[in-house]
C-alpha positions as CSV (number, residue, x, y, z in Angstrom):
1,M,10.3,-15.1,-42.4
2,T,10.4,-14.7,-38.7
3,V,9.2,-11.7,-36.9
4,P,11.5,-10.4,-34.2
5,S,9.9,-10.3,-30.8
6,V,9.2,-6.9,-29.6
7,L,9.4,-6.2,-25.8
8,P,7.2,-3.7,-24.3
9,M,8.8,-0.2,-23.8
10,L,7.1,0.1,-20.4
11,T,7.2,-2.8,-17.9
12,A,5.7,-1.4,-14.7
13,I,4.2,1.6,-12.8
14,T,6.7,2.2,-9.9
15,I,5.7,5.5,-8.5
16,T,2.3,7.5,-8.6
17,Q,2.0,10.8,-7.2
18,I,-0.5,12.8,-5.2
19,Y,-0.3,16.3,-3.8
20,V,-0.3,16.9,-0.1
21,P,0.1,20.3,1.5
22,D,1.8,18.8,4.6
23,Q,4.0,16.0,4.2
24,D,4.3,15.2,7.9
25,Q,0.6,15.2,8.3
26,A,0.6,13.0,5.3
27,L,2.9,10.6,6.8
28,D,0.7,10.4,10.0
29,F,-2.3,9.4,7.7
30,Y,-0.7,7.1,5.2
31,V,1.6,5.3,7.6
32,G,-0.1,5.7,10.8
33,K,-3.6,5.2,9.7
34,L,-3.5,3.2,6.5
35,G,-0.3,1.0,7.2
36,F,2.1,2.2,4.5
37,E,5.8,2.3,5.2
38,V,8.2,5.0,4.3
39,Q,10.2,4.0,1.3
40,T,12.2,7.2,0.5
41,D,12.6,10.3,2.5
42,M,15.1,12.6,1.0
43,D,15.8,16.3,1.1
44,F,16.7,17.6,-2.3
45,G,17.1,21.3,-1.4
46,P,13.9,23.1,-2.3
47,M,11.8,19.8,-2.1
48,R,11.4,16.8,0.0
49,F,11.1,13.7,-2.2
50,L,9.0,11.3,0.0
51,T,7.5,8.0,-0.9
52,V,5.5,5.5,0.9
53,A,4.4,1.9,-0.1
54,L,2.3,-0.9,1.2
55,P,4.6,-3.6,2.9
56,A,3.0,-6.2,0.6
57,Q,4.0,-4.1,-2.5
58,P,7.3,-2.4,-2.0
59,D,7.9,-2.0,-5.8
60,R,4.8,0.3,-6.1
61,A,5.0,3.7,-4.3
62,V,3.1,6.8,-3.8
63,L,4.9,10.1,-3.9
64,L,3.6,12.5,-1.3
65,E,4.4,15.7,-3.1
66,K,4.1,19.2,-1.6
67,P,3.0,21.7,-4.1
68,G,5.7,24.2,-4.7
69,A,9.2,24.8,-6.0
70,P,10.9,23.5,-8.0
71,S,8.1,22.2,-10.2
72,M,5.7,25.1,-9.8
73,S,5.6,28.8,-8.8
74,E,4.0,29.8,-5.4
75,E,1.0,31.3,-7.1
76,T,0.3,27.9,-8.8
77,A,1.1,26.0,-5.6
78,A,-1.6,28.0,-3.9
79,Q,-4.1,27.2,-6.6
80,V,-3.2,23.4,-6.4
81,R,-3.6,23.6,-2.5
82,E,-7.1,25.1,-2.9
83,A,-8.1,22.5,-5.5
84,I,-6.9,19.7,-3.3
85,A,-9.0,21.1,-0.4
86,K,-12.0,21.2,-2.6
87,G,-11.5,17.6,-3.7
88,V,-11.0,18.6,-7.4
89,A,-7.2,18.1,-7.7
90,G,-7.5,14.8,-9.4
91,G,-5.7,12.9,-6.7
92,H,-7.3,9.3,-6.6
93,L,-5.9,6.2,-5.1
94,F,-7.6,2.8,-5.5
95,F,-6.7,0.0,-3.1
96,A,-7.7,-3.6,-2.7
97,C,-8.4,-5.4,0.7
98,D,-9.5,-8.8,1.9
99,D,-12.4,-7.8,4.1
100,A,-14.0,-4.4,3.1
101,Y,-16.3,-4.3,6.2
102,R,-13.4,-5.1,8.7
103,T,-11.1,-2.6,6.9
104,H,-13.9,0.1,7.0
105,A,-14.5,-0.4,10.7
106,E,-10.7,-0.3,11.4
107,L,-10.3,2.9,9.6
108,K,-13.4,4.5,11.1
109,A,-12.1,3.6,14.6
110,K,-8.8,5.5,13.8
111,G,-10.9,8.6,12.8
112,V,-10.5,8.4,9.1
113,E,-13.1,10.5,7.2
114,I,-15.3,7.9,5.4
115,T,-17.1,9.5,2.5
116,E,-19.1,6.5,1.2
117,E,-20.0,3.5,3.3
118,P,-19.3,0.0,2.0
119,V,-21.6,-0.9,-1.0
120,D,-22.0,-4.2,-2.8
121,Q,-21.1,-3.6,-6.3
122,P,-21.0,-6.1,-9.4
123,Y,-17.1,-6.3,-9.0
124,G,-17.0,-6.4,-5.1
125,I,-17.6,-4.4,-1.9
126,D,-16.2,-1.0,-1.8
127,F,-16.1,2.2,0.1
128,G,-14.8,5.8,-0.2
129,L,-12.8,8.0,2.0
130,R,-10.6,11.2,1.7
131,D,-7.1,11.9,3.1
132,P,-6.8,14.9,5.4
133,F,-6.3,17.2,2.5
134,G,-9.2,16.1,0.1
135,N,-7.5,13.4,-2.2
136,H,-10.0,10.6,-2.9
137,I,-9.3,7.1,-1.8
138,R,-11.4,4.0,-2.8
139,I,-10.8,0.6,-1.1
140,A,-12.5,-2.5,-2.6
141,Q,-12.8,-6.2,-1.6
142,L,-12.7,-7.5,-5.2
143,K,-14.8,-10.5,-6.2
144,Q,-12.9,-13.5,-7.5
145,P,-13.3,-14.2,-11.2
């Protein structure tokens, strides 16, 4: 008796999302400082659908979502903006790089807020920063297995 092969239901993560109170300021940071490229910038009436992606991975985008209609009330949006500013909104992005010390120096020279200096960890060298709104970002130079 043969068992039919089962294909996985899900095959990829294509878009992840973080909240940003100001999408133009987010573009300045993610495109201007981190090197992303705009993938989609569409006006859907009450919302702007704005995604950015790294040039080397255009199939994995980050949705820079402004808290508000149509997904939430203005009262809830105000609470989300407050949580982002406190750094407790849950927005975390993790990136890999080839040279953590060089990447750290380049970002620092561009005025990026570095929250943790590079540290040698068992998995590689990593450091932390925040976007202009309070979302956490970690960048790691991963050790080869």
